[in-house]
MIDO-165729 format. One record per residue (C-alpha): residue number from 1; x, y, z; residue in one letter. Coordinates in steps of 0.5 Angstrom, whole numbers, plus 500, padded with zeros to 3 digits. Each point is the difference from the previous one (the first is absolute). Layout:
REM MIDO-165729
<kolgu><k>NUM</k><x>X</x><y>Y</y><z>Z</z><r>A</r></kolgu>
...
//
This chain:
REM MIDO-165729
<kolgu><k>1</k><x>285</x><y>723</y><z>101</z><r>X</r></kolgu>
<kolgu><k>2</k><x>497</x><y>494</y><z>496</z><r>X</r></kolgu>
<kolgu><k>3</k><x>507</x><y>499</y><z>497</z><r>X</r></kolgu>
<kolgu><k>4</k><x>503</x><y>500</y><z>506</z><r>X</r></kolgu>
<kolgu><k>5</k><x>495</x><y>495</y><z>503</z><r>X</r></kolgu>
<kolgu><k>6</k><x>501</x><y>496</y><z>495</z><r>X</r></kolgu>
<kolgu><k>7</k><x>508</x><y>500</y><z>500</z><r>X</r></kolgu>
<kolgu><k>8</k><x>500</x><y>499</y><z>508</z><r>X</r></kolgu>
<kolgu><k>9</k><x>495</x><y>494</y><z>499</z><r>X</r></kolgu>
<kolgu><k>10</k><x>504</x><y>497</y><z>493</z><r>X</r></kolgu>
<kolgu><k>11</k><x>505</x><y>495</y><z>505</z><r>X</r></kolgu>
<kolgu><k>12</k><x>494</x><y>497</y><z>503</z><r>X</r></kolgu>
<kolgu><k>13</k><x>496</x><y>499</y><z>494</z><r>X</r></kolgu>
<kolgu><k>14</k><x>506</x><y>497</y><z>497</z><r>X</r></kolgu>
<kolgu><k>15</k><x>501</x><y>495</y><z>506</z><r>X</r></kolgu>
<kolgu><k>16</k><x>493</x><y>498</y><z>500</z><r>X</r></kolgu>
<kolgu><k>17</k><x>500</x><y>499</y><z>492</z><r>X</r></kolgu>
<kolgu><k>18</k><x>507</x><y>495</y><z>501</z><r>X</r></kolgu>
<kolgu><k>19</k><x>497</x><y>496</y><z>506</z><r>X</r></kolgu>
<kolgu><k>20</k><x>494</x><y>499</y><z>496</z><r>X</r></kolgu>
<kolgu><k>21</k><x>504</x><y>498</y><z>494</z><r>X</r></kolgu>
<kolgu><k>22</k><x>504</x><y>495</y><z>504</z><r>X</r></kolgu>
<kolgu><k>23</k><x>494</x><y>497</y><z>504</z><r>X</r></kolgu>
<kolgu><k>24</k><x>497</x><y>499</y><z>493</z><r>X</r></kolgu>
<kolgu><k>25</k><x>506</x><y>497</y><z>497</z><r>X</r></kolgu>
<kolgu><k>26</k><x>501</x><y>495</y><z>507</z><r>X</r></kolgu>
<kolgu><k>27</k><x>492</x><y>498</y><z>499</z><r>X</r></kolgu>
<kolgu><k>28</k><x>501</x><y>498</y><z>493</z><r>X</r></kolgu>
<kolgu><k>29</k><x>507</x><y>497</y><z>501</z><r>X</r></kolgu>
<kolgu><k>30</k><x>497</x><y>496</y><z>506</z><r>X</r></kolgu>
<kolgu><k>31</k><x>494</x><y>498</y><z>495</z><r>X</r></kolgu>
<kolgu><k>32</k><x>505</x><y>497</y><z>495</z><r>X</r></kolgu>
<kolgu><k>33</k><x>503</x><y>496</y><z>505</z><r>X</r></kolgu>
<kolgu><k>34</k><x>494</x><y>498</y><z>503</z><r>X</r></kolgu>
<kolgu><k>35</k><x>498</x><y>498</y><z>493</z><r>X</r></kolgu>
<kolgu><k>36</k><x>506</x><y>496</y><z>498</z><r>X</r></kolgu>
<kolgu><k>37</k><x>501</x><y>497</y><z>507</z><r>X</r></kolgu>
<kolgu><k>38</k><x>494</x><y>499</y><z>503</z><r>X</r></kolgu>
<kolgu><k>39</k><x>500</x><y>492</y><z>499</z><r>X</r></kolgu>
<kolgu><k>40</k><x>507</x><y>500</y><z>503</z><r>X</r></kolgu>
<kolgu><k>41</k><x>498</x><y>504</y><z>507</z><r>X</r></kolgu>
<kolgu><k>42</k><x>494</x><y>496</y><z>500</z><r>X</r></kolgu>
<kolgu><k>43</k><x>504</x><y>493</y><z>501</z><r>X</r></kolgu>
<kolgu><k>44</k><x>505</x><y>504</y><z>504</z><r>X</r></kolgu>
<kolgu><k>45</k><x>495</x><y>502</y><z>505</z><r>X</r></kolgu>
<kolgu><k>46</k><x>496</x><y>493</y><z>500</z><r>X</r></kolgu>
<kolgu><k>47</k><x>501</x><y>495</y><z>506</z><r>X</r></kolgu>
<kolgu><k>48</k><x>505</x><y>495</y><z>498</z><r>X</r></kolgu>
<kolgu><k>49</k><x>499</x><y>493</y><z>501</z><r>X</r></kolgu>
<kolgu><k>50</k><x>506</x><y>495</y><z>500</z><r>X</r></kolgu>
<kolgu><k>51</k><x>502</x><y>493</y><z>500</z><r>X</r></kolgu>
<kolgu><k>52</k><x>506</x><y>496</y><z>499</z><r>X</r></kolgu>
<kolgu><k>53</k><x>499</x><y>494</y><z>495</z><r>X</r></kolgu>
<kolgu><k>54</k><x>505</x><y>494</y><z>500</z><r>X</r></kolgu>
<kolgu><k>55</k><x>501</x><y>498</y><z>493</z><r>X</r></kolgu>
<kolgu><k>56</k><x>505</x><y>494</y><z>498</z><r>X</r></kolgu>
<kolgu><k>57</k><x>505</x><y>506</y><z>498</z><r>X</r></kolgu>
<kolgu><k>58</k><x>499</x><y>504</y><z>506</z><r>X</r></kolgu>
<kolgu><k>59</k><x>496</x><y>505</y><z>504</z><r>X</r></kolgu>
<kolgu><k>60</k><x>495</x><y>504</y><z>496</z><r>X</r></kolgu>
<kolgu><k>61</k><x>498</x><y>507</y><z>503</z><r>X</r></kolgu>
<kolgu><k>62</k><x>493</x><y>501</y><z>498</z><r>X</r></kolgu>
<kolgu><k>63</k><x>497</x><y>507</y><z>501</z><r>X</r></kolgu>
<kolgu><k>64</k><x>492</x><y>502</y><z>499</z><r>X</r></kolgu>
<kolgu><k>65</k><x>495</x><y>505</y><z>501</z><r>X</r></kolgu>
<kolgu><k>66</k><x>493</x><y>498</y><z>501</z><r>X</r></kolgu>
<kolgu><k>67</k><x>499</x><y>499</y><z>493</z><r>X</r></kolgu>
<kolgu><k>68</k><x>506</x><y>498</y><z>497</z><r>X</r></kolgu>
<kolgu><k>69</k><x>507</x><y>497</y><z>500</z><r>X</r></kolgu>
<kolgu><k>70</k><x>505</x><y>506</y><z>499</z><r>X</r></kolgu>
<kolgu><k>71</k><x>507</x><y>496</y><z>501</z><r>X</r></kolgu>
<kolgu><k>72</k><x>502</x><y>493</y><z>500</z><r>X</r></kolgu>
<kolgu><k>73</k><x>508</x><y>500</y><z>500</z><r>X</r></kolgu>
<kolgu><k>74</k><x>505</x><y>495</y><z>503</z><r>X</r></kolgu>
<kolgu><k>75</k><x>503</x><y>502</y><z>506</z><r>X</r></kolgu>
<kolgu><k>76</k><x>506</x><y>496</y><z>502</z><r>X</r></kolgu>
<kolgu><k>77</k><x>501</x><y>503</y><z>506</z><r>X</r></kolgu>
<kolgu><k>78</k><x>494</x><y>497</y><z>504</z><r>X</r></kolgu>
<kolgu><k>79</k><x>501</x><y>494</y><z>503</z><r>X</r></kolgu>
<kolgu><k>80</k><x>493</x><y>498</y><z>503</z><r>X</r></kolgu>
<kolgu><k>81</k><x>493</x><y>501</y><z>497</z><r>X</r></kolgu>
<kolgu><k>82</k><x>495</x><y>504</y><z>504</z><r>X</r></kolgu>
<kolgu><k>83</k><x>493</x><y>501</y><z>500</z><r>X</r></kolgu>
<kolgu><k>84</k><x>496</x><y>506</y><z>496</z><r>X</r></kolgu>
<kolgu><k>85</k><x>500</x><y>506</y><z>504</z><r>X</r></kolgu>
<kolgu><k>86</k><x>498</x><y>507</y><z>499</z><r>X</r></kolgu>
<kolgu><k>87</k><x>506</x><y>505</y><z>501</z><r>X</r></kolgu>
<kolgu><k>88</k><x>496</x><y>505</y><z>504</z><r>X</r></kolgu>
<kolgu><k>89</k><x>497</x><y>495</y><z>505</z><r>X</r></kolgu>
<kolgu><k>90</k><x>503</x><y>493</y><z>499</z><r>X</r></kolgu>
<kolgu><k>91</k><x>494</x><y>497</y><z>502</z><r>X</r></kolgu>
<kolgu><k>92</k><x>496</x><y>498</y><z>493</z><r>X</r></kolgu>
<kolgu><k>93</k><x>502</x><y>493</y><z>497</z><r>X</r></kolgu>
<kolgu><k>94</k><x>497</x><y>496</y><z>495</z><r>X</r></kolgu>
<kolgu><k>95</k><x>500</x><y>505</y><z>495</z><r>X</r></kolgu>
<kolgu><k>96</k><x>495</x><y>497</y><z>494</z><r>X</r></kolgu>
<kolgu><k>97</k><x>504</x><y>503</y><z>494</z><r>X</r></kolgu>
<kolgu><k>98</k><x>507</x><y>498</y><z>503</z><r>X</r></kolgu>
<kolgu><k>99</k><x>497</x><y>493</y><z>502</z><r>X</r></kolgu>
<kolgu><k>100</k><x>497</x><y>499</y><z>493</z><r>X</r></kolgu>
<kolgu><k>101</k><x>507</x><y>502</y><z>497</z><r>X</r></kolgu>
<kolgu><k>102</k><x>504</x><y>495</y><z>505</z><r>X</r></kolgu>
<kolgu><k>103</k><x>495</x><y>495</y><z>498</z><r>X</r></kolgu>
<kolgu><k>104</k><x>501</x><y>501</y><z>492</z><r>X</r></kolgu>
<kolgu><k>105</k><x>508</x><y>501</y><z>501</z><r>X</r></kolgu>
<kolgu><k>106</k><x>500</x><y>493</y><z>504</z><r>X</r></kolgu>
<kolgu><k>107</k><x>496</x><y>497</y><z>494</z><r>X</r></kolgu>
<kolgu><k>108</k><x>505</x><y>503</y><z>495</z><r>X</r></kolgu>
<kolgu><k>109</k><x>506</x><y>497</y><z>504</z><r>X</r></kolgu>
<kolgu><k>110</k><x>496</x><y>493</y><z>500</z><r>X</r></kolgu>
<kolgu><k>111</k><x>500</x><y>501</y><z>492</z><r>X</r></kolgu>
<kolgu><k>112</k><x>492</x><y>500</y><z>501</z><r>X</r></kolgu>
<kolgu><k>113</k><x>500</x><y>507</y><z>497</z><r>X</r></kolgu>
<kolgu><k>114</k><x>502</x><y>504</y><z>494</z><r>X</r></kolgu>
<kolgu><k>115</k><x>497</x><y>507</y><z>501</z><r>X</r></kolgu>
<kolgu><k>116</k><x>498</x><y>504</y><z>506</z><r>X</r></kolgu>
<kolgu><k>117</k><x>493</x><y>504</y><z>500</z><r>X</r></kolgu>
<kolgu><k>118</k><x>500</x><y>503</y><z>507</z><r>X</r></kolgu>
<kolgu><k>119</k><x>500</x><y>508</y><z>500</z><r>X</r></kolgu>
<kolgu><k>120</k><x>506</x><y>503</y><z>500</z><r>X</r></kolgu>
<kolgu><k>121</k><x>503</x><y>507</y><z>498</z><r>X</r></kolgu>
<kolgu><k>122</k><x>506</x><y>504</y><z>500</z><r>X</r></kolgu>
<kolgu><k>123</k><x>502</x><y>507</y><z>499</z><r>X</r></kolgu>
<kolgu><k>124</k><x>504</x><y>502</y><z>494</z><r>X</r></kolgu>
<kolgu><k>125</k><x>501</x><y>505</y><z>494</z><r>X</r></kolgu>
<kolgu><k>126</k><x>496</x><y>499</y><z>494</z><r>X</r></kolgu>
<kolgu><k>127</k><x>506</x><y>497</y><z>497</z><r>X</r></kolgu>
<kolgu><k>128</k><x>501</x><y>495</y><z>506</z><r>X</r></kolgu>
<kolgu><k>129</k><x>493</x><y>498</y><z>500</z><r>X</r></kolgu>
<kolgu><k>130</k><x>500</x><y>499</y><z>492</z><r>X</r></kolgu>
<kolgu><k>131</k><x>506</x><y>495</y><z>501</z><r>X</r></kolgu>
<kolgu><k>132</k><x>497</x><y>496</y><z>506</z><r>X</r></kolgu>
<kolgu><k>133</k><x>494</x><y>499</y><z>496</z><r>X</r></kolgu>
<kolgu><k>134</k><x>504</x><y>497</y><z>495</z><r>X</r></kolgu>
<kolgu><k>135</k><x>503</x><y>496</y><z>505</z><r>X</r></kolgu>
<kolgu><k>136</k><x>493</x><y>497</y><z>501</z><r>X</r></kolgu>
<kolgu><k>137</k><x>500</x><y>498</y><z>493</z><r>X</r></kolgu>
<kolgu><k>138</k><x>506</x><y>495</y><z>500</z><r>X</r></kolgu>
<kolgu><k>139</k><x>497</x><y>493</y><z>501</z><r>X</r></kolgu>
<kolgu><k>140</k><x>502</x><y>495</y><z>506</z><r>X</r></kolgu>
<kolgu><k>141</k><x>506</x><y>496</y><z>498</z><r>X</r></kolgu>
<kolgu><k>142</k><x>502</x><y>505</y><z>494</z><r>X</r></kolgu>
<kolgu><k>143</k><x>505</x><y>505</y><z>500</z><r>X</r></kolgu>
<kolgu><k>144</k><x>501</x><y>506</y><z>496</z><r>X</r></kolgu>
<kolgu><k>145</k><x>506</x><y>505</y><z>499</z><r>X</r></kolgu>
<kolgu><k>146</k><x>501</x><y>507</y><z>502</z><r>X</r></kolgu>
<kolgu><k>147</k><x>501</x><y>502</y><z>492</z><r>X</r></kolgu>
<kolgu><k>148</k><x>493</x><y>496</y><z>499</z><r>X</r></kolgu>
<kolgu><k>149</k><x>497</x><y>504</y><z>505</z><r>X</r></kolgu>
<kolgu><k>150</k><x>502</x><y>506</y><z>497</z><r>X</r></kolgu>
<kolgu><k>151</k><x>497</x><y>498</y><z>494</z><r>X</r></kolgu>
<kolgu><k>152</k><x>494</x><y>499</y><z>503</z><r>X</r></kolgu>
<kolgu><k>153</k><x>499</x><y>507</y><z>502</z><r>X</r></kolgu>
<kolgu><k>154</k><x>503</x><y>502</y><z>494</z><r>X</r></kolgu>
<kolgu><k>155</k><x>506</x><y>504</y><z>503</z><r>X</r></kolgu>
<kolgu><k>156</k><x>506</x><y>496</y><z>498</z><r>X</r></kolgu>
<kolgu><k>157</k><x>504</x><y>505</y><z>503</z><r>X</r></kolgu>
<kolgu><k>158</k><x>497</x><y>499</y><z>507</z><r>X</r></kolgu>
<kolgu><k>159</k><x>504</x><y>494</y><z>502</z><r>X</r></kolgu>
<kolgu><k>160</k><x>504</x><y>503</y><z>506</z><r>X</r></kolgu>
<kolgu><k>161</k><x>493</x><y>504</y><z>502</z><r>X</r></kolgu>
<kolgu><k>162</k><x>497</x><y>493</y><z>500</z><r>X</r></kolgu>
<kolgu><k>163</k><x>505</x><y>497</y><z>504</z><r>X</r></kolgu>
<kolgu><k>164</k><x>499</x><y>505</y><z>505</z><r>X</r></kolgu>
<kolgu><k>165</k><x>493</x><y>499</y><z>500</z><r>X</r></kolgu>
<kolgu><k>166</k><x>501</x><y>493</y><z>501</z><r>X</r></kolgu>
<kolgu><k>167</k><x>504</x><y>501</y><z>506</z><r>X</r></kolgu>
<kolgu><k>168</k><x>495</x><y>505</y><z>503</z><r>X</r></kolgu>
<kolgu><k>169</k><x>494</x><y>494</y><z>500</z><r>X</r></kolgu>
<kolgu><k>170</k><x>498</x><y>500</y><z>507</z><r>X</r></kolgu>
<kolgu><k>171</k><x>495</x><y>494</y><z>499</z><r>X</r></kolgu>
<kolgu><k>172</k><x>505</x><y>494</y><z>499</z><r>X</r></kolgu>
<kolgu><k>173</k><x>498</x><y>493</y><z>497</z><r>X</r></kolgu>
<kolgu><k>174</k><x>493</x><y>503</y><z>498</z><r>X</r></kolgu>
<kolgu><k>175</k><x>502</x><y>505</y><z>496</z><r>X</r></kolgu>
<kolgu><k>176</k><x>506</x><y>496</y><z>497</z><r>X</r></kolgu>
<kolgu><k>177</k><x>506</x><y>504</y><z>498</z><r>X</r></kolgu>
<kolgu><k>178</k><x>504</x><y>494</y><z>501</z><r>X</r></kolgu>
<kolgu><k>179</k><x>497</x><y>497</y><z>493</z><r>X</r></kolgu>
<kolgu><k>180</k><x>504</x><y>506</y><z>497</z><r>X</r></kolgu>
<kolgu><k>181</k><x>507</x><y>498</y><z>498</z><r>X</r></kolgu>
<kolgu><k>182</k><x>506</x><y>502</y><z>495</z><r>X</r></kolgu>
<kolgu><k>183</k><x>500</x><y>500</y><z>493</z><r>X</r></kolgu>
<kolgu><k>184</k><x>506</x><y>495</y><z>500</z><r>X</r></kolgu>
<kolgu><k>185</k><x>496</x><y>495</y><z>505</z><r>X</r></kolgu>
<kolgu><k>186</k><x>503</x><y>503</y><z>507</z><r>X</r></kolgu>
<kolgu><k>187</k><x>496</x><y>501</y><z>506</z><r>X</r></kolgu>
<kolgu><k>188</k><x>503</x><y>507</y><z>501</z><r>X</r></kolgu>
<kolgu><k>189</k><x>498</x><y>504</y><z>506</z><r>X</r></kolgu>
<kolgu><k>190</k><x>494</x><y>498</y><z>505</z><r>X</r></kolgu>
<kolgu><k>191</k><x>499</x><y>504</y><z>506</z><r>X</r></kolgu>
<kolgu><k>192</k><x>498</x><y>493</y><z>504</z><r>X</r></kolgu>
<kolgu><k>193</k><x>507</x><y>497</y><z>498</z><r>X</r></kolgu>
<kolgu><k>194</k><x>502</x><y>496</y><z>494</z><r>X</r></kolgu>
<kolgu><k>195</k><x>499</x><y>494</y><z>503</z><r>X</r></kolgu>
<kolgu><k>196</k><x>493</x><y>501</y><z>502</z><r>X</r></kolgu>
<kolgu><k>197</k><x>499</x><y>502</y><z>493</z><r>X</r></kolgu>
<kolgu><k>198</k><x>503</x><y>494</y><z>497</z><r>X</r></kolgu>
<kolgu><k>199</k><x>496</x><y>496</y><z>505</z><r>X</r></kolgu>
<kolgu><k>200</k><x>493</x><y>503</y><z>498</z><r>X</r></kolgu>
<kolgu><k>201</k><x>501</x><y>499</y><z>493</z><r>X</r></kolgu>
<kolgu><k>202</k><x>502</x><y>493</y><z>501</z><r>X</r></kolgu>
<kolgu><k>203</k><x>494</x><y>499</y><z>505</z><r>X</r></kolgu>
<kolgu><k>204</k><x>496</x><y>503</y><z>494</z><r>X</r></kolgu>
<kolgu><k>205</k><x>503</x><y>496</y><z>495</z><r>X</r></kolgu>
<kolgu><k>206</k><x>499</x><y>493</y><z>503</z><r>X</r></kolgu>
<kolgu><k>207</k><x>493</x><y>501</y><z>501</z><r>X</r></kolgu>
<kolgu><k>208</k><x>498</x><y>504</y><z>494</z><r>X</r></kolgu>
<kolgu><k>209</k><x>505</x><y>496</y><z>495</z><r>X</r></kolgu>
<kolgu><k>210</k><x>501</x><y>493</y><z>504</z><r>X</r></kolgu>
<kolgu><k>211</k><x>508</x><y>502</y><z>500</z><r>X</r></kolgu>
<kolgu><k>212</k><x>504</x><y>500</y><z>506</z><r>X</r></kolgu>
<kolgu><k>213</k><x>504</x><y>507</y><z>498</z><r>X</r></kolgu>
<kolgu><k>214</k><x>500</x><y>505</y><z>496</z><r>X</r></kolgu>
<kolgu><k>215</k><x>507</x><y>503</y><z>501</z><r>X</r></kolgu>
//
């Protein structure tokens, strides 16, 4: 009788075992996702402030959370500036982080600033973060090649990946991806358009080296 009762209950026991395994697997998988993606989701869920800054070479769209600038990109589709506003409430303005960012951008374009110190943060892979950190080491008014940048990270085979990471930089000017050029001196690609890259390099060269143009 005991054997018959066991056989009858066996399917139920198997179902309970399978559900338990699946549940544990999902919990572990979610834990791993949370471990590697928590920063992304934290930023994604934050109330985002936006401002549009009129620069000499077009409108820059600035996005920020309460503590950091997360995006600073040229937006050629915008035709007019606007006040800082909260995407959710559209009531807040004079966001302190963005105000400071715009103040330093003004000084940069006026030729009075060569480096930025407002808080900024962008999400990316470990490799992207490595490349962006290297970009910050390129002095104002100077350029380096993609090849030289690959040598700095001790991976000369990563030139193509470096170019992709450069193009993924979401904090233009401040993280100076415009200072990376081809080995032959060509400007190569720039997400903000090559004419802006040339303008930025000429602008920095004029104030750093007393020359009118680099290219």
